[in-house]
N, C-alpha and C positions, 0 to 999 in steps of 0.2 A: 504494500500500500504506500509505503514511504516514497518510492520512486514515482508513483503515479500522482502524488498529491503534494503540491507546493503550498506552504502556509502563506497566508496574507500578512501584511505588515502588522496588523493588530494581533494576529495569532503569535507572531514572533515576539512582539512587545510583551504579551502576557507570559509566554514561556520564559523569556529572559528575566522578567521581573520575578517570577516564581523561583527560578533557579538561583537568582541572586540572594534570595531569602531562605533557601534550603527547602523549597517545596518541589520535591523531585518525583515522588510517586503518589498514586492516588490516596494512600493512607495519610499523607501530609496535608491534603486539602481540607483543612479544618478552619472554620471561620474565626475562631478565637486566636489560633496561631497566626493566621494571615493578618488579622487586625493588629495583633501585638507586634508583629515584625514590621508592619507598615506604620506604626504609631497612630492607629485609629482606635477611637473609643466607640464601643458599641453600647447603645442605650436602648432599653425597652420603653415604649411609650403607649399611651392609650390612643394616640392619634395615628394617622397613616404613616407608612414608612417613608423616610426621606434621608438625605444626607446634608451635611453642612461643613463648609471649610471657612474658618475665620481665624485670623491671627495665628496661623500655623497649627491650629487645633483642628484635627479631622474627626468628624463624628458621623456615625451611621445610626440612625434611629429606626428601630424595628418595632412594628406593631406588636403589642403584648400577645395577641392571638397566635403569633408565629412560634411562641415558645413550645407549643404542643404539636407542631407539624414540622419535623426536621427537614424534610425535602423542600417544602415551600419556603421555609426560613432560609435555607441555603440559596435558593433561587433569588429571593429578594435581597439577601446579603450581597450576592455577586452583582445583581442589577445596580444596587446603590454604590457598590465599589466602583463600578464602571463610571457612574456619574462623578464620583469623587475624584477618580484618577484622570478622567478624560474631559471633564466639563468644568466651566467656571461660571460664576454668577448665579443669580437667583432665577431659576427656571420659571417661576410664576410671573416674572416681569418681562419674559420674552414673548415675541409674537408667536401665535399658534404654530406656524410653519417651523420655527426653530425648536419649539417644544417637541413637536412630532419628530423632527430630525434627531434630537437628543434622546428621545425615548427609543427610537429605532436603533441608534448606536448602542445604547445601554443594553438593549435586548440582545444584540449581536455579541457584545462584550460578555454578557451573562453566559452564553453558550461556550465561548472560548475560555472563560475563567473557570467554569465548572468542569469542562472536559478539555484541558489544554493540549495543544498540539504535541508537546514533548511526552505526553502520556498516552497517546493514541495506540502505542504498541501493546498496551494492556488489553486491547479489544481485538477479537478475532473477526475481521471484516469479511471472511470467506463464508460466514454463516448467513442464514436468511435474515431479512430485515427485523422481524419480531425478536429473534434471538439477540441480534446486535443491540437493539434498543434495551432489551432486558439486561444484557451484560453491562451496558453503559450505566443503566440505573443502579445496578448492584455495585459496580466498581466505583462509581463516582458519587453515589448517594444524592441523586438529583432527580427532579421530576421527570416523568415520561415526556412531557411536552418539550422540555429543554433537550432531552436526548434525541427526540425526533427532529427538532430544528438543527441540532448539530450534525446528525447523520445526513439530513437533506443537504446541508451546506457542503459537506464533504463529497457526497455523491455528485452534486451539481458541479463542483469545481473539477472533479475527475472527468465528468462528461464533457464539460466545456473545453478542457485541455485536449481531449481526444477527438473533438468534433472539428472537422475541417472548416476553416473560415472561407466563406464565399463573399467576394467583394464585387459589387456591380460596377 
């Protein structure tokens, strides 16, 4: 699979960031560890989940209800981590089109952060789709939705690489 698939710049960024803080294998993908190594405070709140960066203080606020749903909590954590590391400013003050763009970027970041490129070797991509998704979910402890999005992204990149380009 490695020779068939070239990571995007964002995938490389996530993998290099993780490697630099010792996140090497799926077992290392722990929200508390990642937050601690990146000097991020995680706070539970009764409000919606969000993140904030102020005066070199990085905060991720997670809704209290996520304490009881490990997979969804991880998904939301990685989503907010994407905003924290890749975006600046108050999203509520941005035009709708920019908010939509940032949400799309954070969603893509979520899949890359939850199932990083340098850990794809832990998945047997020769199996059927349902098994691959199941294996991703078990290995990376993330929601089925994120696993499906990640697998779709990988398969689309491989297909696009191997599809002849026709120019008019």
